N, CA, C and O atoms as a GROMACS GRO file, in nm:
protein
  512
    1MET      N    1   6.258   8.444  12.195
    1MET     CA    2   6.139   8.510  12.243
    1MET      C    3   6.019   8.417  12.258
    1MET      O    4   5.980   8.341  12.169
    2LEU      N    5   5.965   8.428  12.378
    2LEU     CA    6   5.846   8.352  12.426
    2LEU      C    7   5.727   8.409  12.359
    2LEU      O    8   5.696   8.527  12.374
    3LYS      N    9   5.659   8.323  12.284
    3LYS     CA   10   5.528   8.369  12.215
    3LYS      C   11   5.415   8.297  12.288
    3LYS      O   12   5.429   8.184  12.336
    4ILE      N   13   5.308   8.364  12.293
    4ILE     CA   14   5.185   8.320  12.373
    4ILE      C   15   5.060   8.331  12.294
    4ILE      O   16   5.031   8.436  12.237
    5HIS      N   17   4.983   8.223  12.290
    5HIS     CA   18   4.855   8.225  12.231
    5HIS      C   19   4.755   8.177  12.330
    5HIS      O   20   4.766   8.066  12.382
    6ALA      N   21   4.651   8.266  12.360
    6ALA     CA   22   4.543   8.224  12.462
    6ALA      C   23   4.420   8.175  12.392
    6ALA      O   24   4.377   8.233  12.292
    7GLN      N   25   4.366   8.073  12.442
    7GLN     CA   26   4.223   8.039  12.414
    7GLN      C   27   4.158   8.014  12.542
    7GLN      O   28   4.217   7.976  12.643
    8LYS      N   29   4.022   8.039  12.533
    8LYS     CA   30   3.937   8.019  12.650
    8LYS      C   31   3.824   7.923  12.618
    8LYS      O   32   3.750   7.943  12.522
    9LEU      N   33   3.812   7.825  12.692
    9LEU     CA   34   3.721   7.707  12.689
    9LEU      C   35   3.645   7.702  12.818
    9LEU      O   36   3.691   7.652  12.920
   10GLY      N   37   3.515   7.761  12.808
   10GLY     CA   38   3.441   7.775  12.929
   10GLY      C   39   3.508   7.866  13.031
   10GLY      O   40   3.540   7.980  13.000
   11ASN      N   41   3.530   7.816  13.151
   11ASN     CA   42   3.603   7.887  13.255
   11ASN      C   43   3.756   7.861  13.251
   11ASN      O   44   3.825   7.911  13.340
   12VAL      N   45   3.808   7.793  13.162
   12VAL     CA   46   3.953   7.756  13.156
   12VAL      C   47   4.020   7.840  13.047
   12VAL      O   48   3.984   7.843  12.930
   13ALA      N   49   4.123   7.911  13.102
   13ALA     CA   50   4.218   7.985  13.000
   13ALA      C   51   4.337   7.892  12.973
   13ALA      O   52   4.408   7.846  13.062
   14ILE      N   53   4.352   7.869  12.848
   14ILE     CA   54   4.480   7.774  12.804
   14ILE      C   55   4.572   7.871  12.726
   14ILE      O   56   4.539   7.934  12.625
   15LEU      N   57   4.694   7.875  12.788
   15LEU     CA   58   4.782   7.960  12.716
   15LEU      C   59   4.899   7.869  12.651
   15LEU      O   60   4.977   7.802  12.720
   16CYS      N   61   4.902   7.874  12.520
   16CYS     CA   62   4.993   7.790  12.440
   16CYS      C   63   5.120   7.871  12.440
   16CYS      O   64   5.118   7.988  12.401
   17LEU      N   65   5.230   7.815  12.482
   17LEU     CA   66   5.357   7.888  12.494
   17LEU      C   67   5.452   7.833  12.378
   17LEU      O   68   5.451   7.713  12.353
   18GLN      N   69   5.531   7.916  12.310
   18GLN     CA   70   5.632   7.871  12.219
   18GLN      C   71   5.758   7.944  12.242
   18GLN      O   72   5.762   8.067  12.248
   19GLY      N   73   5.856   7.870  12.253
   19GLY     CA   74   5.999   7.935  12.281
   19GLY      C   75   6.055   7.894  12.408
   19GLY      O   76   6.034   7.779  12.447
   20GLY      N   77   6.126   7.978  12.480
   20GLY     CA   78   6.183   7.951  12.600
   20GLY      C   79   6.139   8.029  12.720
   20GLY      O   80   6.123   8.150  12.705
   21ILE      N   81   6.117   7.976  12.836
   21ILE     CA   82   6.070   8.049  12.956
   21ILE      C   83   6.204   8.086  13.018
   21ILE      O   84   6.256   8.011  13.101
   22LEU      N   85   6.263   8.206  12.978
   22LEU     CA   86   6.394   8.245  13.018
   22LEU      C   87   6.408   8.376  13.081
   22LEU      O   88   6.318   8.459  13.066
   23ILE      N   89   6.514   8.404  13.152
   23ILE     CA   90   6.526   8.547  13.190
   23ILE      C   91   6.520   8.654  13.088
   23ILE      O   92   6.586   8.642  12.985
   24GLY      N   93   6.447   8.756  13.109
   24GLY     CA   94   6.418   8.854  13.015
   24GLY      C   95   6.312   8.832  12.914
   24GLY      O   96   6.282   8.921  12.833
   25GLU      N   97   6.249   8.706  12.917
   25GLU     CA   98   6.144   8.679  12.820
   25GLU      C   99   6.017   8.641  12.880
   25GLU      O  100   5.932   8.579  12.815
   26THR      N  101   5.999   8.680  13.013
   26THR     CA  102   5.879   8.628  13.083
   26THR      C  103   5.773   8.733  13.115
   26THR      O  104   5.664   8.704  13.164
   27THR      N  105   5.810   8.852  13.084
   27THR     CA  106   5.733   8.966  13.114
   27THR      C  107   5.583   8.958  13.056
   27THR      O  108   5.484   8.984  13.124
   28GLU      N  109   5.581   8.919  12.928
   28GLU     CA  110   5.449   8.909  12.871
   28GLU      C  111   5.372   8.799  12.936
   28GLU      O  112   5.252   8.817  12.958
   29LEU      N  113   5.434   8.681  12.972
   29LEU     CA  114   5.361   8.573  13.034
   29LEU      C  115   5.308   8.619  13.164
   29LEU      O  116   5.193   8.588  13.197
   30GLU      N  117   5.383   8.691  13.239
   30GLU     CA  118   5.326   8.746  13.367
   30GLU      C  119   5.222   8.844  13.349
   30GLU      O  120   5.130   8.850  13.431
   31ASP      N  121   5.229   8.924  13.245
   31ASP     CA  122   5.117   9.023  13.212
   31ASP      C  123   4.987   8.943  13.176
   31ASP      O  124   4.881   8.969  13.233
   32VAL      N  125   4.997   8.851  13.085
   32VAL     CA  126   4.885   8.784  13.042
   32VAL      C  127   4.812   8.705  13.154
   32VAL      O  128   4.690   8.706  13.163
   33VAL      N  129   4.891   8.636  13.239
   33VAL     CA  130   4.834   8.555  13.345
   33VAL      C  131   4.772   8.659  13.447
   33VAL      O  132   4.663   8.637  13.501
   34GLY      N  133   4.842   8.770  13.471
   34GLY     CA  134   4.786   8.864  13.567
   34GLY      C  135   4.659   8.931  13.518
   34GLY      O  136   4.578   8.972  13.600
   35SER      N  137   4.641   8.942  13.392
   35SER     CA  138   4.511   8.999  13.336
   35SER      C  139   4.399   8.900  13.319
   35SER      O  140   4.294   8.937  13.266
   36ILE      N  141   4.414   8.780  13.360
   36ILE     CA  142   4.311   8.681  13.357
   36ILE      C  143   4.235   8.675  13.494
   36ILE      O  144   4.292   8.619  13.588
   37SER      N  145   4.121   8.723  13.510
   37SER     CA  146   4.046   8.708  13.630
   37SER      C  147   3.918   8.647  13.619
   37SER      O  148   3.858   8.630  13.724
   38SER      N  149   3.863   8.610  13.510
   38SER     CA  150   3.742   8.559  13.494
   38SER      C  151   3.746   8.400  13.477
   38SER      O  152   3.643   8.339  13.452
   39ALA      N  153   3.862   8.338  13.491
   39ALA     CA  154   3.890   8.202  13.459
   39ALA      C  155   3.884   8.124  13.602
   39ALA      O  156   3.925   8.179  13.703
   40SER      N  157   3.834   8.003  13.604
   40SER     CA  158   3.852   7.919  13.730
   40SER      C  159   3.977   7.848  13.722
   40SER      O  160   4.019   7.793  13.824
   41ALA      N  161   4.049   7.841  13.603
   41ALA     CA  162   4.175   7.771  13.592
   41ALA      C  163   4.251   7.823  13.472
   41ALA      O  164   4.196   7.848  13.365
   42ILE      N  165   4.385   7.837  13.496
   42ILE     CA  166   4.480   7.867  13.388
   42ILE      C  167   4.576   7.753  13.365
   42ILE      O  168   4.645   7.705  13.455
   43VAL      N  169   4.578   7.714  13.245
   43VAL     CA  170   4.663   7.604  13.210
   43VAL      C  171   4.762   7.647  13.100
   43VAL      O  172   4.725   7.696  12.993
   44LEU      N  173   4.892   7.625  13.135
   44LEU     CA  174   5.007   7.650  13.041
   44LEU      C  175   5.037   7.529  12.966
   44LEU      O  176   5.083   7.430  13.024
   45ASP      N  177   5.012   7.530  12.836
   45ASP     CA  178   5.045   7.428  12.738
   45ASP      C  179   5.194   7.439  12.702
   45ASP      O  180   5.231   7.537  12.638
   46LEU      N  181   5.277   7.346  12.738
   46LEU     CA  182   5.420   7.346  12.717
   46LEU      C  183   5.467   7.274  12.604
   46LEU      O  184   5.587   7.247  12.593
   47THR      N  185   5.374   7.236  12.508
   47THR     CA  186   5.414   7.148  12.400
   47THR      C  187   5.534   7.208  12.315
   47THR      O  188   5.621   7.136  12.267
   48ARG      N  189   5.533   7.334  12.301
   48ARG     CA  190   5.630   7.398  12.218
   48ARG      C  191   5.729   7.479  12.290
   48ARG      O  192   5.785   7.573  12.234
   49VAL      N  193   5.754   7.445  12.422
   49VAL     CA  194   5.857   7.516  12.504
   49VAL      C  195   5.984   7.446  12.496
   49VAL      O  196   5.991   7.331  12.540
   50SER      N  197   6.086   7.503  12.446
   50SER     CA  198   6.210   7.432  12.422
   50SER      C  199   6.315   7.437  12.534
   50SER      O  200   6.405   7.354  12.545
   51ARG      N  201   6.296   7.547  12.622
   51ARG     CA  202   6.391   7.574  12.730
   51ARG      C  203   6.336   7.637  12.842
   51ARG      O  204   6.242   7.714  12.824
   52ILE      N  205   6.382   7.615  12.964
   52ILE     CA  206   6.339   7.694  13.093
   52ILE      C  207   6.475   7.698  13.173
   52ILE      O  208   6.556   7.607  13.181
   53ASP      N  209   6.482   7.821  13.230
   53ASP     CA  210   6.597   7.846  13.310
   53ASP      C  211   6.546   7.872  13.458
   53ASP      O  212   6.425   7.866  13.483
   54ALA      N  213   6.630   7.899  13.546
   54ALA     CA  214   6.605   7.923  13.686
   54ALA      C  215   6.504   8.037  13.698
   54ALA      O  216   6.411   8.025  13.778
   55ARG      N  217   6.516   8.146  13.627
   55ARG     CA  218   6.425   8.259  13.631
   55ARG      C  219   6.286   8.217  13.582
   55ARG      O  220   6.184   8.262  13.635
   56GLY      N  221   6.285   8.132  13.481
   56GLY     CA  222   6.163   8.084  13.437
   56GLY      C  223   6.083   7.996  13.534
   56GLY      O  224   5.961   8.007  13.548
   57LEU      N  225   6.158   7.907  13.601
   57LEU     CA  226   6.103   7.837  13.713
   57LEU      C  227   6.050   7.923  13.818
   57LEU      O  228   5.943   7.899  13.874
   58GLY      N  229   6.123   8.022  13.844
   58GLY     CA  230   6.086   8.125  13.948
   58GLY      C  231   5.958   8.197  13.917
   58GLY      O  232   5.874   8.218  14.004
   59VAL      N  233   5.945   8.234  13.791
   59VAL     CA  234   5.819   8.296  13.738
   59VAL      C  235   5.697   8.207  13.743
   59VAL      O  236   5.586   8.250  13.774
   60LEU      N  237   5.723   8.073  13.708
   60LEU     CA  238   5.612   7.974  13.714
   60LEU      C  239   5.564   7.964  13.873
   60LEU      O  240   5.445   7.962  13.906
   61LEU      N  241   5.658   7.960  13.950
   61LEU     CA  242   5.627   7.955  14.097
   61LEU      C  243   5.547   8.081  14.145
   61LEU      O  244   5.448   8.069  14.218
   62GLU      N  245   5.592   8.200  14.101
   62GLU     CA  246   5.518   8.326  14.118
   62GLU      C  247   5.381   8.321  14.069
   62GLU      O  248   5.288   8.362  14.139
   63LEU      N  249   5.364   8.272  13.947
   63LEU     CA  250   5.231   8.267  13.884
   63LEU      C  251   5.142   8.167  13.957
   63LEU      O  252   5.021   8.188  13.969
   64LEU      N  253   5.204   8.052  14.009
   64LEU     CA  254   5.123   7.960  14.089
   64LEU      C  255   5.070   8.035  14.216
   64LEU      O  256   4.952   8.030  14.247
   65GLU      N  257   5.152   8.095  14.278
   65GLU     CA  258   5.112   8.164  14.397
   65GLU      C  259   5.014   8.281  14.378
   65GLU      O  260   4.920   8.297  14.455
   66GLN      N  261   5.035   8.356  14.278
   66GLN     CA  262   4.945   8.463  14.232
   66GLN      C  263   4.808   8.409  14.195
   66GLN      O  264   4.706   8.470  14.229
   67THR      N  265   4.804   8.297  14.126
   67THR     CA  266   4.671   8.254  14.086
   67THR      C  267   4.598   8.194  14.200
   67THR      O  268   4.476   8.209  14.213
   68ARG      N  269   4.676   8.122  14.287
   68ARG     CA  270   4.600   8.056  14.404
   68ARG      C  271   4.558   8.155  14.497
   68ARG      O  272   4.462   8.130  14.571
   69ALA      N  273   4.621   8.274  14.505
   69ALA     CA  274   4.575   8.380  14.589
   69ALA      C  275   4.454   8.446  14.539
   69ALA      O  276   4.383   8.508  14.618
   70ASN      N  277   4.424   8.438  14.415
   70ASN     CA  278   4.317   8.488  14.346
   70ASN      C  279   4.195   8.375  14.335
   70ASN      O  280   4.084   8.404  14.291
   71GLY      N  281   4.226   8.257  14.375
   71GLY     CA  282   4.123   8.154  14.374
   71GLY      C  283   4.115   8.083  14.230
   71GLY      O  284   4.015   8.024  14.190
   72ILE      N  285   4.232   8.096  14.160
   72ILE     CA  286   4.234   8.034  14.028
   72ILE      C  287   4.333   7.919  14.034
   72ILE      O  288   4.442   7.926  14.090
   73GLU      N  289   4.283   7.807  13.971
   73GLU     CA  290   4.384   7.690  13.954
   73GLU      C  291   4.486   7.716  13.868
   73GLU      O  292   4.460   7.792  13.776
   74PHE      N  293   4.606   7.666  13.876
   74PHE     CA  294   4.714   7.683  13.785
   74PHE      C  295   4.775   7.544  13.750
   74PHE      O  296   4.823   7.471  13.836
   75ARG      N  297   4.771   7.514  13.623
   75ARG     CA  298   4.817   7.379  13.584
   75ARG      C  299   4.902   7.384  13.468
   75ARG      O  300   4.894   7.480  13.391
   76LEU      N  301   4.987   7.285  13.448
   76LEU     CA  302   5.076   7.267  13.339
   76LEU      C  303   5.021   7.145  13.254
   76LEU      O  304   4.973   7.046  13.309
   77MET      N  305   5.031   7.159  13.124
   77MET     CA  306   4.992   7.047  13.038
   77MET      C  307   5.091   7.034  12.926
   77MET      O  308   5.160   7.130  12.892
   78ASN      N  309   5.097   6.900  12.859
   78ASN     CA  310   5.189   6.880  12.762
   78ASN      C  311   5.328   6.908  12.796
   78ASN      O  312   5.400   6.968  12.716
   79VAL      N  313   5.369   6.871  12.905
   79VAL     CA  314   5.507   6.897  12.960
   79VAL      C  315   5.608   6.806  12.874
   79VAL      O  316   5.598   6.683  12.869
   80THR      N  317   5.700   6.876  12.811
   80THR     CA  318   5.799   6.791  12.726
   80THR      C  319   5.884   6.713  12.812
   80THR      O  320   5.886   6.730  12.934
   81ARG      N  321   5.960   6.621  12.744
   81ARG     CA  322   6.056   6.546  12.834
   81ARG      C  323   6.150   6.631  12.896
   81ARG      O  324   6.170   6.625  13.018
   82LEU      N  325   6.219   6.723  12.811
   82LEU     CA  326   6.323   6.801  12.870
   82LEU      C  327   6.268   6.886  13.002
   82LEU      O  328   6.326   6.885  13.110
   83ILE      N  329   6.157   6.953  12.977
   83ILE     CA  330   6.084   7.037  13.085
   83ILE      C  331   6.050   6.945  13.206
   83ILE      O  332   6.067   6.984  13.321
   84GLY      N  333   6.005   6.828  13.176
   84GLY     CA  334   5.978   6.735  13.282
   84GLY      C  335   6.101   6.700  13.369
   84GLY      O  336   6.099   6.696  13.492
   85GLN      N  337   6.212   6.674  13.289
   85GLN     CA  338   6.331   6.640  13.362
   85GLN      C  339   6.376   6.755  13.453
   85GLN      O  340   6.415   6.732  13.567
   86VAL      N  341   6.370   6.881  13.399
   86VAL     CA  342   6.408   6.994  13.484
   86VAL      C  343   6.318   7.006  13.605
   86VAL      O  344   6.368   7.029  13.715
   87LEU      N  345   6.177   6.990  13.589
   87LEU     CA  346   6.098   6.984  13.699
   87LEU      C  347   6.119   6.872  13.799
   87LEU      O  348   6.100   6.892  13.919
   88GLU      N  349   6.158   6.757  13.753
   88GLU     CA  350   6.196   6.648  13.838
   88GLU      C  351   6.326   6.672  13.908
   88GLU      O  352   6.333   6.647  14.028
   89MET      N  353   6.431   6.720  13.842
   89MET     CA  354   6.553   6.742  13.909
   89MET      C  355   6.542   6.848  14.027
   89MET      O  356   6.605   6.838  14.132
   90THR      N  357   6.455   6.950  13.997
   90THR     CA  358   6.438   7.053  14.100
   90THR      C  359   6.326   7.025  14.209
   90THR      O  360   6.299   7.103  14.300
   91CYS      N  361   6.266   6.905  14.186
   91CYS     CA  362   6.154   6.862  14.275
   91CYS      C  363   6.029   6.944  14.259
   91CYS      O  364   5.938   6.933  14.341
   92LEU      N  365   6.019   7.026  14.154
   92LEU     CA  366   5.903   7.105  14.133
   92LEU      C  367   5.787   7.028  14.067
   92LEU      O  368   5.674   7.076  14.060
   93ASN      N  369   5.820   6.908  14.018
   93ASN     CA  370   5.711   6.811  13.970
   93ASN      C  371   5.605   6.774  14.071
   93ASN      O  372   5.494   6.733  14.037
   94SER      N  373   5.643   6.790  14.193
   94SER     CA  374   5.544   6.774  14.309
   94SER      C  375   5.476   6.905  14.345
   94SER      O  376   5.380   6.900  14.421
   95VAL      N  377   5.515   7.013  14.300
   95VAL     CA  378   5.463   7.137  14.327
   95VAL      C  379   5.354   7.184  14.235
   95VAL      O  380   5.254   7.242  14.276
   96PHE      N  381   5.380   7.155  14.095
   96PHE     CA  382   5.293   7.186  13.992
   96PHE      C  383   5.198   7.080  13.967
   96PHE      O  384   5.235   6.963  13.974
   97ARG      N  385   5.081   7.111  13.940
   97ARG     CA  386   4.971   7.021  13.891
   97ARG      C  387   4.984   6.998  13.752
   97ARG      O  388   4.951   7.089  13.676
   98ILE      N  389   5.030   6.882  13.703
   98ILE     CA  390   5.054   6.857  13.554
   98ILE      C  391   4.929   6.777  13.514
   98ILE      O  392   4.903   6.670  13.569
   99SER      N  393   4.853   6.829  13.417
   99SER     CA  394   4.732   6.752  13.369
   99SER      C  395   4.741   6.710  13.225
   99SER      O  396   4.816   6.763  13.142
  100SER      N  397   4.662   6.616  13.204
  100SER     CA  398   4.656   6.560  13.056
  100SER      C  399   4.559   6.656  12.985
  100SER      O  400   4.489   6.735  13.049
  101GLN      N  401   4.556   6.648  12.838
  101GLN     CA  402   4.468   6.720  12.771
  101GLN      C  403   4.320   6.678  12.796
  101GLN      O  404   4.226   6.757  12.786
  102ALA      N  405   4.307   6.553  12.827
  102ALA     CA  406   4.172   6.502  12.854
  102ALA      C  407   4.125   6.564  12.982
  102ALA      O  408   4.011   6.611  12.984
  103GLU      N  409   4.200   6.569  13.089
  103GLU     CA  410   4.161   6.636  13.205
  103GLU      C  411   4.128   6.780  13.196
  103GLU      O  412   4.041   6.834  13.264
  104VAL      N  413   4.208   6.841  13.106
  104VAL     CA  414   4.164   6.994  13.087
  104VAL      C  415   4.036   7.002  13.011
  104VAL      O  416   3.946   7.078  13.046
  105ALA      N  417   4.028   6.924  12.907
  105ALA     CA  418   3.898   6.932  12.832
  105ALA      C  419   3.775   6.901  12.935
  105ALA      O  420   3.674   6.972  12.933
  106SER      N  421   3.787   6.802  13.015
  106SER     CA  422   3.692   6.775  13.113
  106SER      C  423   3.663   6.900  13.202
  106SER      O  424   3.548   6.937  13.227
  107MET      N  425   3.765   6.955  13.244
  107MET     CA  426   3.747   7.076  13.330
  107MET      C  427   3.675   7.191  13.253
  107MET      O  428   3.600   7.269  13.311
  108ALA      N  429   3.700   7.199  13.129
  108ALA     CA  430   3.642   7.309  13.041
  108ALA      C  431   3.495   7.275  13.013
  108ALA      O  432   3.412   7.364  12.991
  109ALA      N  433   3.463   7.140  13.013
  109ALA     CA  434   3.329   7.108  12.979
  109ALA      C  435   3.245   7.124  13.099
  109ALA      O  436   3.123   7.124  13.083
  110GLN      N  437   3.292   7.137  13.210
  110GLN     CA  438   3.206   7.144  13.342
  110GLN      C  439   3.131   7.269  13.328
  110GLN      O  440   3.193   7.370  13.294
  111GLY      N  441   3.012   7.274  13.349
  111GLY     CA  442   2.917   7.389  13.339
  111GLY      C  443   2.886   7.428  13.195
  111GLY      O  444   2.816   7.527  13.174
  112GLN      N  445   2.930   7.360  13.106
  112GLN     CA  446   2.897   7.387  12.964
  112GLN      C  447   2.787   7.286  12.913
  112GLN      O  448   2.768   7.176  12.965
  113HIS      N  449   2.724   7.332  12.814
  113HIS     CA  450   2.610   7.248  12.758
  113HIS      C  451   2.666   7.121  12.677
  113HIS      O  452   2.600   7.020  12.655
  114ALA      N  453   2.796   7.142  12.637
  114ALA     CA  454   2.850   7.029  12.557
  114ALA      C  455   2.921   6.928  12.662
  114ALA      O  456   2.968   6.969  12.768
  115SER      N  457   2.925   6.809  12.628
  115SER     CA  458   2.994   6.709  12.720
  115SER      C  459   3.130   6.690  12.666
  115SER      O  460   3.209   6.627  12.736
  116VAL      N  461   3.173   6.737  12.545
  116VAL     CA  462   3.305   6.719  12.502
  116VAL      C  463   3.346   6.858  12.457
  116VAL      O  464   3.268   6.934  12.400
  117VAL      N  465   3.479   6.890  12.487
  117VAL     CA  466   3.523   7.024  12.448
  117VAL      C  467   3.653   6.994  12.363
  117VAL      O  468   3.730   6.906  12.403
  118GLN      N  469   3.678   7.058  12.257
  118GLN     CA  470   3.786   7.036  12.173
  118GLN      C  471   3.886   7.137  12.202
  118GLN      O  472   3.863   7.258  12.193
  119ILE      N  473   4.002   7.085  12.240
  119ILE     CA  474   4.124   7.189  12.265
  119ILE      C  475   4.197   7.188  12.128
  119ILE      O  476   4.226   7.085  12.068
  120VAL      N  477   4.224   7.317  12.086
  120VAL     CA  478   4.303   7.326  11.963
  120VAL      C  479   4.450   7.306  11.998
  120VAL      O  480   4.503   7.380  12.082
  121PRO      N  481   4.520   7.205  11.934
  121PRO     CA  482   4.654   7.187  11.979
  121PRO      C  483   4.740   7.307  11.944
  121PRO      O  484   4.716   7.381  11.849
  122CYS      N  485   4.841   7.322  12.028
  122CYS     CA  486   4.924   7.438  12.027
  122CYS      C  487   5.006   7.444  11.887
  122CYS      O  488   5.039   7.553  11.840
  123GLY      N  489   5.033   7.340  11.833
  123GLY     CA  490   5.106   7.344  11.712
  123GLY      C  491   5.027   7.401  11.589
  123GLY      O  492   5.083   7.421  11.482
  124GLN      N  493   4.889   7.426  11.613
  124GLN     CA  494   4.803   7.469  11.510
  124GLN      C  495   4.761   7.613  11.545
  124GLN      O  496   4.670   7.665  11.481
  125GLN      N  497   4.822   7.678  11.640
  125GLN     CA  498   4.785   7.818  11.677
  125GLN      C  499   4.868   7.912  11.601
  125GLN      O  500   4.979   7.882  11.556
  126ALA      N  501   4.806   8.036  11.586
  126ALA     CA  502   4.886   8.144  11.545
  126ALA      C  503   4.930   8.222  11.669
  126ALA      O  504   4.847   8.265  11.749
  127TYR      N  505   5.070   8.240  11.684
  127TYR     CA  506   5.120   8.292  11.804
  127TYR      C  507   5.138   8.451  11.774
  127TYR      O  508   5.151   8.500  11.662
  128VAL      N  509   5.136   8.520  11.901
  128VAL     CA  510   5.159   8.675  11.892
  128VAL      C  511   5.292   8.709  11.943
  128VAL      O  512   5.330   8.826  11.944
   0.00000   0.00000   0.00000
């Protein structure tokens, strides 16, 4: 079961995912991303994603197109070695924007009074 924890930093929504992005387990992810309208960017933190299948890749592509259509940036962060290999084998590593935690923190700090924004690591989140 895919678990999701959302945090909002400035205009950036960070979704910490835990589990697998697999057929039959992506509905909540689609719903959560679809409900975010007030963000300039949505970042999926994949630190705790253990697996992804073809349907999961398809959902990520659909979310990319959906967010672009709404003027929202869509990025991946903390891509694990396994997920990175899958993205590379499918040539999707050139389709998705993969950001470092520092890049995401910098994006979140834009327009904020603070020059540094702290991202709570996904391993320290409570998942729903």
